[in-house]
C-alpha positions, 0 to 999 in steps of 0.5 A, a space after each residue: 652570379 651571386 645575388 647581392 654579391 653573397 658568395 658565402 653567407 653566414 650559413 655557408 651558402 651562395 645566394 642566387 637571384 632570379 635570372 634576367 628573363 624572370 626579372 623581365 617577365 615579372 616586370 611585364 606581368 606587374 604592368 599588365 595585371 597591376 599586381 604588386 611586383 613581389 607577387 609578379 616575381 613569384 608568378 614569373 618564377 612559376 612561368 605564369 603569363 598575364 592571361 593565366 594570372 587570374 586563374 592561377 591565383 584562384 585555382 579551380 577544381 573544375 578546370 584542373 581536375 583530370 578525367 579519372 578515366 585517364 588512369 589505367 584500371 580506373 573504370 574497372 575499379 569504380 565499377 567493382 566498388 559500385 557493384 559492392 555498394 549496390 549488392 551490399 557486399 562486405 567491404 574492407 579497407 586496408 590502409 597504410 598507417 601514415 597520414 595519406 593512408 589514413 586520409 585515404 581510408 577516411 575518404 572511403 569511409 565517409 563516402 560509404 557512411 553517407 550511403 549507408 554502407 558500413 566497412 571494416 577498417 584495417 591498419 597494420 601495426 608498424 612494428 609487428 606487420 610492417 608496411 603494406 598488406 601481409 598474408 595473414 591479415 589479407 587471408 583473414 579479411 578475405 574470409 569475412 569480406 567480399 571486397 578488399 580495397 588497399 589504399 596507399 599500399 599494395 602495388 608491390 604486394 603480390 603474395 599478400 594479395 594472392 592470399 586474399 582467396 575468395 575476395 576481390 581486391 582493388 589497389 589505389 596507390 601512388 608508390 612506384 610500381 614494379 615490372 608486374 602488378 598483383 593479380 587483382 581486379 584493379 591497380 589504380 596508380 599513376 606511378 605504374 610503369 605503364 602509366 604516362 606519368 602525367 599524374 605522378 604527383 598525386 598522393 593516394 588520397 588524390 587517387 581515391 578522390 578521383 575514384 570517387 569522382 568516377 564512382 559518382 559518375 557511374 552511379 549517376 549514369 545508373 540512375 542513382 542520383 548525384 551521390 555524396 558531395 565530394 567537394 566537402 571531402 577536399 579537407 582530407 585530400 589537402 591534409 594528405 597532399 601536404 603531409 605526404 609532401 606531394 608537389 603543390 602543382 596542377 590539381 594538387 594545388 587546387 586540392 589544397 587551396 579548396 581543402 583549406 577552405 573546407 577545413 576552415 568551416 570546421 565541419 569534420 569533428 576529427 579535424 576540429 578536435 585535432 586543431 583544438 588540441 594543437 592549439 591552432 588559433 588562425 585559419 588553416 594554412 599548409 604549415 598547420 597541415 604539415 607541422 601541427 596536424 600531420 604529425 599528430 595523425 601520424 603519431 598513432 601509426 608511429 608509436 601507438 595504435 596504428 588505426 588511431 589517425 584513420 579513425 579520427 579522420 573518419 569520426 563523426 562523434 565530437 566526443 569520440 573525436 576529442 578523446 582520439 585527438 587527445 590520445 594522438 597529441 599525447 603520443 606525438 609528445 612521446 614521439 618527439 622525445 624518442 625522435 630526439 634521442 634517435 636524432 642525436 645518435 644518428 647524427 653523431 654516427 653519420 658525422 663519423 661516417 662522413 657527411 659528404 658521401 652520396 648517401 648519409 646513413 645511420 643504423 642503431 640497435 633498437 631505434 624505433 621504427 616509427 621515428 626513423 623516417 623523421 630522423 632521415 628527414 632531419 639528416 637530409 635537411 642538415 646535410 643536403 644529401 639523401 639520408 637513410 636511418 635504420 632501426 636494428 632488432 634481431 637479424 633485421 633492420 627496418 628503415 626509412 629514407 628521404 631524398 633531395 630534389 633530382 635524386 630518385 631514392 625510391 627507384 634505387 631502393 627498388 633496384 636493391 630489392 631486385 638485386 637481393 640486397 634488401 628483403 623488401 624495399 619500395 617507395 617514391 622519388 622523395 621517400 622510401 622504406 626498406 627492410 635489410 638483413 643485419 649481415 647485409 647492411 654494409 653492402 646494401 648501404 654501399 651499393 645504394 650510395 653507388 646507385 645515388 652517386 650515379 644520379 649525381 648525389 655525390 656532386 651535391 654542394 652546399 645548397 644555394 639560397 634562391 631568392 625572388 628579389 629585394 625588398 626593404 623593411 618598410 615594404 613588408 606590410 600585412 597587405 603585401 604578405 596577404 597578396 603573397 599568400 594568395 599566390 600560394 599555397 607553398 610547399 613541395 614543388 612550390 617553394 615559398 618566396 624568399 626575399 633579401 633585405 639589403 644593408 640592414 642594421 641589427 636593432 635587437 636580438 634575444 636568444 629564444 630557447 636553446 637554438 632560436 633567435 628573435 631579431 629586429 632589423 631596420 633600414 636606418 631610416 626608421 622602418 623596422 622589421 621583426 624577425 625569428 630565426 629558428 635553429 639559428 644557434 645550430 648553424 652559427 647564424 645566431 652567434 654572428 647576428 648577436 655579436 654584430 657590433 654595429 655591423 650591417 647585414 643583408 638578411 634573407 628569408 620568408 615573410 609571414 604574418 604573426 598573430 599575437 593577442 588579436 594583432 597581426 604583424 609582419 614577420 620575417 622567418 629569417 633563414 640566412 644573413 651575410 655581412 653587407 659589402 662581403 
């Protein structure tokens, strides 16, 4: 049944509210714990009982951290790493070029630096080398090193790892594994086919952190003391977890909560410099990690020198960190300009092809490989469908895909690679990368669309807007929003609470930039709530509210705190509206 009777909102969505059972659970939770009803509604939606509420609001690493040895090959990987450290062997770290790869490498470099052991960092060039280990790089690293640790990559790299003749290889990864594993010392990956899947939500940095927990344990058992303080490294794990869109549940949630506290202490020069160039003026939150810091770390791997992000995160010299951060900030600005040009062309092409297919895709000559993943994400957001965007050059196309909840894109892409329609392909449920021969592009995308249709992608309608309940504008206080934030962090797998504000007057509107709307709404009794609707003129929401003509609306969105010139005020991130009485 539609919430507030909204079958079709101004953005074309049906509103859905909490079910009867969730409402009852929230009422019980509020009575038994004394929590505000709005907070109780959030916890009830997550299935939190009264006895567990306190622990949920203050997640503990000690209580939620899994035993690293639950992952296959973990003890072997840690033992080989310890042997390399104790034997002063030459260690190389081969890392992916994104935030997760950079943070994973920085974790190892930080740990090794604190124990006085240098290591070589190698990050492949996105355009010249592509994703993951390649034979020339692995062969060269093996000639100069005794141990190569591949982070956020390597699970499907059979031939490149075999080329590392003379060196041992450890893989610490989280991407979907194939039927066979590379021949190496250890492959630690919660998404190996022979794993239980209990830890499948970990990003690569989470896997690396668990290995360092096991390394410290083995060294402590061997009489080497406690080792480097790992809790101080959780800022890197939090950054990777949010930027890689890993579900914020279980231990991931604890990683982010504790990692944000570490980051707020401003002890890591690289992150301090990055926060400063990003003009972060408040304590770090998941939003900052996902939309301010993450894109800048990624910028080097997308359109600049691939190792810049990892070097920044591992940097301990404030001056060097400042220079690296400024370079990444500049590259991020250039990336946005390139992205916008590709986005416009890709959307136009996808619209011509049709946005109601199981797969939305586009391919273009010379589209920069560094932005196709971001553009795929934009297409997914616009259409609510899995999306793939491919840049063509010569006889090949290199692309990235992003999926929606319930559709496993990575498994479908891997199947295409096994069937020979792709030159390469892999990933995980929500994201994938692929390389395709130009003359196989159309049949490959047709087959991928068919595979996704079998998972139900073709039956997806306009995404409903799920709401946690009803609030009045006067209830949106700073204190209540702070209480809601304490129930976070929010992100993938843990959506931020959304509330409806019924029967509101539109008191003020002002267009901001090309597509955004500044708005104030009231309850008619004197209470007023300021709001911002991003992209409102892209979906008709802005035009309708601006031309309200005195009509009253139900409005819906997320509450947040607005920090401006030392003042903190409530603000509604307005996402949708519907005429009252519709």
